[in-house]
Residue, then its C-alpha position, 0 to 999 in steps of 0.5 A: m502469572e500476571n496476565l499481560k496485555l500486549e498493545g498492538l496485538e489486536l491490530m495483527g492477523n485475524n484478530v483485526r478482521d472486525k475492525l475493518k470498514y470492509c472484510g470480503k470473503d475469503v480474505r486471508i490475512y496472516p498472523l504477523a500482518k498488522i493493519a493500524k487503523p483499520e477502520t479506514v481499511e477496505l479488504d476485498d474478496n479473495c485478497q491476501i496480506f502476507d507475514f510482516a506487511f504493515i498497513y497504515g489506514g489513516g485515510l481511506t485503503k482499498i485493497g482489490k479482488y484476489s490481490t496480494i501484499t507480501w512480506h515486508t510491504i508498508i502502506e503508508g495511508i495517511g492519504e488515500t491508497v486505492i489498489g486494483d483487483r489482481v494486483l502483485i505487490g512484491p516483498g519490501t515495496k513501500i507505498l507513500t500518500s503523504v509527504n512532509e511540507h519542507n519550505g519554511l516548516r520543520m519535519v517531524d509531524h508531532l510538533p506543535e501547531g503550525q510547524a509541519k505540515i503533512i501534504r496527503g495524496r492519492t495513490t491509485i494501482g489499476d488492475d492486474v498490477s504487478i509491483g516487484a521487490g523493494c520498489v517505491v511509490l510516491t505520494k500522488i501518483t497513478i499506476g495504469e492497468g496491467a503495468v510491470i515494475g522491476a524490482h527496485s524501482l522508484v516510481s514518481k511519475d505516474l505510469e501508462p497502462w500496460g507498460i514494463y518499467v524499471g530503474s531509479p527513477c523508473r522508465k518504460i522499457g517495453t509493453r505487456q500483452k494484456p491477458n486474453f481471458 
């Protein structure tokens, strides 16, 4: 049988570990997790990336200590993504760091020079944040420390620390008590 080269497999699971910008101790990258442009991705100690998560590193992408990126999560890192420590990102969540300029330009990014423009931003998620399943976090957003975001919420503006948010667009419905340890 002919020896087949399967493009892309080198960017999945532990195959990507030695290509990362930084990989801390006890990082778990599940076999079917994919990280494109790994040379711009930093995974801090004890974080974990579950199967079917997709991280596009493009710009700076940092994931903090003990953070978990669950199944079918997409981190579109054309801009910058900074995720703090002890963050849980629920299944099917999408974190965006860029948007197409739409006024007077086309919306496809692989057209000839000058026909399209991507606006890059920084999306920051503070320590101890929990993002429910199926959420969308838009570009140029800061989610404050300890915030909780309910399932299927749209985060289209900055969120205060230790707030509880739900809806599309999300709105604050309460506050969360800080852990005392």
